[in-house]
N, C-alpha and C positions, 0 to 999 in steps of 0.2 A: 600542438598548443600546450600540452602538458609539460613540454620541455621548459617553457617559460616559468611555469610554477616550480618545477624541480630546481631550475637554476636559482630562483629566488630563495628556495629553501636552503640550497647549498651555500649561497652567499650569506644568509642570515645565521645559519646554525653550523657552518663549518664541517667538521668531521663527525657529526653525530649520526650520519647515515652509515649503518653497518653493512647493508646489502641493498642492491637495487636490481629489480627484475622488470622487464617490459614485456607485455604480452598483449598484442592487438592494441586496443585503446586504453589498457589498464597498466599503470605503473605501481609496482609494489616496493615500498621502502621499509626496510627493517631498521628499527632504531632501538635504543635502550629504553627500558620501561620508564625510567624517571624523566625522560625527555618528551614523552608522549603529549602531555598537556600543553607544553610550550609550542610544539610544532603544530598540533591540532588547532590551538588558539590562533596561531599565525595564519594557518590556512583559512580558517573561518572568518576572522575579523579583518585581516589585512588583505588577503588574496580573494576574499568574498566567495569562498567555495562552500557549498552547502554540505552538511553532514547527512548523507543519505541513509546510512545504516551503520550498525556497530554490532559485532558478534564475536563469539569465541569458538575455538576449535581445540579438540583434544589430540595433540600430536606427541603424546608421551612415548608411544611405541617407536616412532621414527626419530624424533628430535629431543625426546626426554623432557618435554615441557608442554604447557598450554600456550595458545597464542590468542591475542585479541586483535581484531582487525577494525580499523576505522575507515569507512568508505566515503570519499569526498568527490563531488562533481566539479569538473573544471570546464571552462568555456572551450569551445572547439571540439566537442564530443570526446572528452577525455575524462578519465577517473584516476585519482590517486588513492591508493590503499596503504595506510600506515599500519605497520605490524609491530607488535611488541611480544616478547616472550615472558611467560609467567612460570616460575619454578613451582613444582608440586609441593615442596616443603615450605614455600612462602606464597600462598595463593591470594595475593593482594595486589591492587593497583590503585593509583590515585584517581579519584573521580574527575570527570570532565564536565559534570553538570553545572558547576559554578560558572564555567566559561561558556559552555554551549548547552542551553536548557534542554534541547531535544535529545541529549544523551541520557536523560533521566531514566526512562523506561528500559532503554537498551542495557544500562548498567545493572538495573535491578533484575532484568531477565537473565543476564549472565550470572549474577549471584545465585539465583534460584536453580538454574539448569546446569551450572558448572562448579559452583562453590567458590568462585573467585570474587573476593570482597572488594567493592569500590570504596576505598578509604576516604572519609570526609563527605560521603553522599548525604545530601540534606534530608533524604527520606529513605532510610535503610530497611524499611519494612518489606515483607515478602510481597511479590507482585503476582507470580503465577501459582506458587504453592500456597495452599491454605493452611489453617492452623493445625489441622489433623495430619499433615504430612510430616513424617519423622525427620529430624535433623540428620545431616550427613549423607543423605541420598540425593544424588545429582543425575537426573535422567539422561543428559546429553554427554556424559562421560562414557568412554568406550567400555568401561568395565561394568556399566549398568545394563542388566539384562532387560530387554523390552517386555519380557513375560513377568517381571517382578510385580507382586501385589503386596505393597507394604502395609504393615499393621497401622491402624490409625492411633494417633496420640491426642492428648488433650492440649488445647492451646486457645489463645484469644487474640483476635485482631483488634487493635486499638485505632478507632476512628478519630479524626481531628474534631475537636469540639470548639464551637463558637459560643463564648460566654457573654452575658449581658441581659439587662432587664427586657423582658418581652421576647427574648429569642427562644425559639423552639425548633425541634427537628421533625422532619417528615421523611420517614423511610419509604422508599418505593422499590419493590422487587426484593429478591431476584426473580421470583415468579411473577409474571405479568398477566394481565387480563387480555390475552391475545396469543396468536400462534407465532410467538417470537422466542428467541433464545434468552437465557437468564442473564441478568445484569442488575447490580444493586446501585441505587441512587439515593444518597442521603443528603437532603436539603436542610440547610439552616436558614430560617426565615424570621423576620420581625414584621408582623403584619402580613402584607402581601409580597413585598420585594424579597428576592433571594439574596442572602448575604454570602452564602457559601454552598458549594455542591461538591461532594466527594463521591467518585464512582469506584465501584469494585467489579472487576470482570474476571474472565478466565474460569468460570464455573464449568465450562464444557471443553476444557483443554484436551486436545485429541492426540497429542504426541506426534504430530505430522512429521516434524523434522527427524525424529527417531525412526519413523516408519520408512522414510526415504532410504535410510541406510540398509534396510532389509530387502529392497526391491531392485529388480533389474532396471537398467536405464529406460528401456522401451516401456515397461509397465509403469514406471514412475510418472510418465506423462499423464496417465489416467488419475493418479493421485493428485498431481498438480491442479488439474481442472476441477477437483472436488474440494480444494481448500476453501474456496468461497464460491458457492454455487452460481450466483448471478454474475460472477466475473470469470466464468470457466475458461473462455477463450483467452483472456488476458493472462491468466496464470499459466495456461498450457504453453502459449507462445513464449512467455518469458523463460520458462524452463527449457523449452526446445532451443531457443536462441543461445542460451548459455552453453548447452552441450554442442550445438553446431559451431559455436565459436572455438571451442576446444578442438573439435574434429577438423576445423578448417573448411567447413562446408559452406558454400554459397548456394543457397537453395534456388531452384528454378524461378525465373521471373513470374511465370503464371502462378506459382505457389505464393510468391510474395504478394501479388494482387489479391488472391483469394483470402489470404490471412488478413489483409487490410480490410477487405469487405466484411469479414466475420467480426473483426474487432470493432468496426464502426456500427454494425448492426447491434452488437452487444451494448455499445454506448447509447444508442438511440432508445432501446427498450428500457434500459435502466433509468435514463433521464426522464422518460415518460412516466415510469412508475414513481419516481421521486416527486415529480410535479403533481401527480395524482394524490400522493400522500399529503403533500402540503395543502392542496385544495380540500382534502377531507378534514384535516385538522383545523382549518379556518371555517369549517361549516359551510362549504360551498360544494354540495354534492353533485350538482350538474357538471361543474368543471372537472370534478374527480372522475365522474362516470365517462366524460368525454375523453380524458387522458387515459383512463384504464382501457377503454375500448381500443384506442390507438395502440397501446402497449400490447394488448392481446392479438391484434392483427399482425404486429411485428413479430411476436413470438410464433404465431402460426406460419409466417413467412420463414422464420428460422427452421421450423420443422420441415417445411416443404423443401428447403435447400439442403439440409444436413441430416434430417431424421431426428433431430433433437431440438426441443424448444430452447434449451440452454446452450446450444452450439457445441455439445460435447462430441467427442469421438472423431473430430475432424483433423486436429493437429497431430503431427508425428515428427520425430527426429528426421530432418532432411526435407521437410515440406508439409504437405497435407495428405491425408489418407484417401480422400475422395474428391473428385472434381464437382463443380457446381453445374457442369454440363451446359445445356442450352437454355438456362433459366434467366438470361440477361434481360429479356423483354419483360418477364414476369416481375423481376426485381424493380425495373424502371417504373412499371405501372403502379406497383405498391408504393414506391417512393413519391410518385406524383400525387397519389391520393393522400398519403401521410402529410406531405407538405401543405396541401390545401387545408386539411382538417386541423393540423397543428397551428397554422396561422390563425384560424378562426378561434381555436381554444385560447391562444395567448391574447388575442384581442378581447375576449371575454374576461380573462383574468385581469388584464391591465385596466379595463374600464369599470371594474367593480369596486366601488368605494369601500365596501365591507372587507374585501380581500386586502386592499391597500392598507386599511387601518390596522389589520392584524400583522402584516409582514414588513411594512416599512419601519425602520429603526429597531426592529425586534432582533434580538440575538446577535448583536454586533461583535465581531472579532476584529480588533484593530490590526493594521499591517504589522506593527511592532510585535504583538503577541503571535500573530501567524508566522512571522519569520523566526521568532525565538523557538517555537515549538516545531518548526518545519512542517506546517500545515500544507497539505498537497491537494492536487486535483482542483475541481470546480470550487471547492471551499477556499482553498488558498488563492485562486485567481479572483474570487469575489472579494478578497481582502487585499488586493493590490499586488499579489505575487505573480509576476509574469514568467511563468515556468510551465513547460509542457515537454515531456520526454519525446513525443513524436517529432518535435522541432529541434530540441536541444541535443538529443542523442538519437537521431533518426534510425529507424529499423524498418523491416518489411519493405513496402513500396512507398513509404512516406517521403523519402528524399525526392521522388519524382512527381509528387503531387503538391498542389497549392492549397493552402488553407490559412485561416486566421485563428489566432488564439484569443478568445474573448477575455478581457480583464476588466474588473470594476474595483473601486476603492471603498465603497460604502461598507462592505463587510457584514451586511444584515441579511435576513431571510430573503428579502426582495432581490438583493444583488445575487445571491446564490441561485435563486429561481431564474433570473434573467440570464446568468452565465450558462446555466444548463440549457435554456431555450436557444440561445445563440449557438451552443455546441451541437444541438440537434440539427439546425440548419447547415452547419459546417459538415457534419457527418453525412448528410444527404449529398452535399456537393462532392465530398471525398469519394463516396461510393460510386457516384456517377462518373467521376474521373477514372476510377479504377476499372469500371465496367467498359469504358471506351478504349482502354488499353489492354484489356484481357485477351491477348492473342493466344493462339494455339501453342501447345508445348507440353513438356512433361511437368508433373506436379510434385515429384519427390525424387531425391537422390539417395543412394545407398550410403549410409554413414560409415560403414566398415567398422573397424576396431577403433574405439575412442581412446586416444592417448591419455596418459596420466597428466594431470594438471588441474587448474582451477580457472573459472571465468564467470563473469557477470552476464546475466540476461535480464532484460527489462522491457516493460511496456507501460503505456499510459492507459490504465484501465478507466472505466467510468468514474471511479472514486479517486484516481490519481496514480502516482508512481507505484509500480509493482516491481519488486526486485528479487531475483534469485542469484545466489552465489553457489555454484556447484563445484565440488572437488571430486574428481574421479581418480581412483587408484586401482590398477589391475582390472579394469573393466567394470568396477563396481562404484557405487556412490559412497564416498568416504564421508562427506558432509554436504548437506543441502540447507543453506540458510534462506528462509523465505521472509520477505518483508512486505506485508500487505499495507496499502495506504491507510487503512483504519488504525493500524498501530501508531501511526503519526497523528491521526486526527482525533482520536478519542479524548485526549486530554483537553482539546480545545473547547469541548462542551462545558467544562468547568468554568471557563472564562466567558463563554457566549451567554450563559444564563444570568450572569451577575447583573443586579438592578432590574431584571425582568421579573415577572410574576410567575408563580407555579403553573397557572393554566397555559402559559406560553411555552412551557417546556416541550410538549409534544411537537409543536411546530418547529422549534429550534432543532430538536433532535432529528426530525425528519429531513430538515433542510441540510443537515450534515451528512445524511445517508451513511451512517456508520454500520459496519458489519460486525456482528458478534463472531460469526464463524471464521471470517478472515483474520480476526484478532486472536481468538482463542484456539490457536493451532498447536 
């Protein structure tokens, strides 16, 4: 299918393609730096290809330059990766944000971590680095030592200001009254309605992508599943699949079904936790207790199956480390009980006027805004975006299973709650299908020596698309780009709160299920 897109690009832009490489379902097109905006704009607006990720690599040792990669999704399970070269003595490129709004944070991240400047960017402020980070230090360049402890410098971050009579600011965070990670929220309000919200994150940036470069490929699986703790399986599988694609490994069928079961168990307990949080924030403690009880039972099931409540330690390059043995009957019984309890819970939530009053029309994200920011997962589907990696770029056992992708157009807290509820039912169905086809067989293949090259790995985590781009050289990780769904969805909260009131912010925030850890990597 990607060939149709490539032919369209060739026809439109003639000889602008300097090099073309095809690997599996990925087509890499190298073009001149000055042509990137035109071709990406054409892919996005004319060919309707979504910009899934954008990142830089330091290839000065091999090719004498930096490179920027634009990853687009095409219909028919295909990806087009546009590549441009950036000279070290001219570390600049033209911003894409004016054409594709979702490029905003990617370009600011590249500026902070590589020192490559997006010329014309509408918001050139620092994103990841704080005011006390010295200029000229770029952590993802190869000549930056991971043990570096830079001296702090003085600086000031300038927040956007909303002027006008009766307008005042409410700062919240970065330290919060709860066991959550730090994030700063600055509200501009006039009376009760919110006129503007500006968020500031990355207080606990962990240097994960740099850490990957110091680890063996097998050990890196454990780092991947710790990027975002409650999405451990999704991250581990995405990383493993990228390496397996490079190695040409087709993992055993039993391992594919086991991975699918783990991924859907992860989706269920996350969605139950999100629904519990929404019930808590609308002052419906009975519903919250009901959902939290179901979540706890699912996490206990996780532990019985894998030894980990967060499903860690199961995935490995080539398959899974341990079998789930003869626990099929136990899983089925737990799912029967969950389905009954969950149906009762949702009937209670739907029939409560006080819950409906708080979540209907609250925190709306229009389809236009969601598409512009490339909002993903249940949040995107609740705003009318019919996208799901399990269906659009199938992996594990999903090609052999039947399921529906719930989509709504309302875009409010109610829609996000209902989409998650529908996904819980679909996950139960998927696990049952996988259990019925879980025949005997091996669970892991030897990966052997991983050849040099690069590949994408991806999953549909409970929060949405999770992407890994892994570059292997001489048996080591040369670059590992991680794109968690929260990196796409955080900016949506600045739009979701507009014209709502400050007391509704916790409900809106919870309905988006945003991860600090997955974002601040």
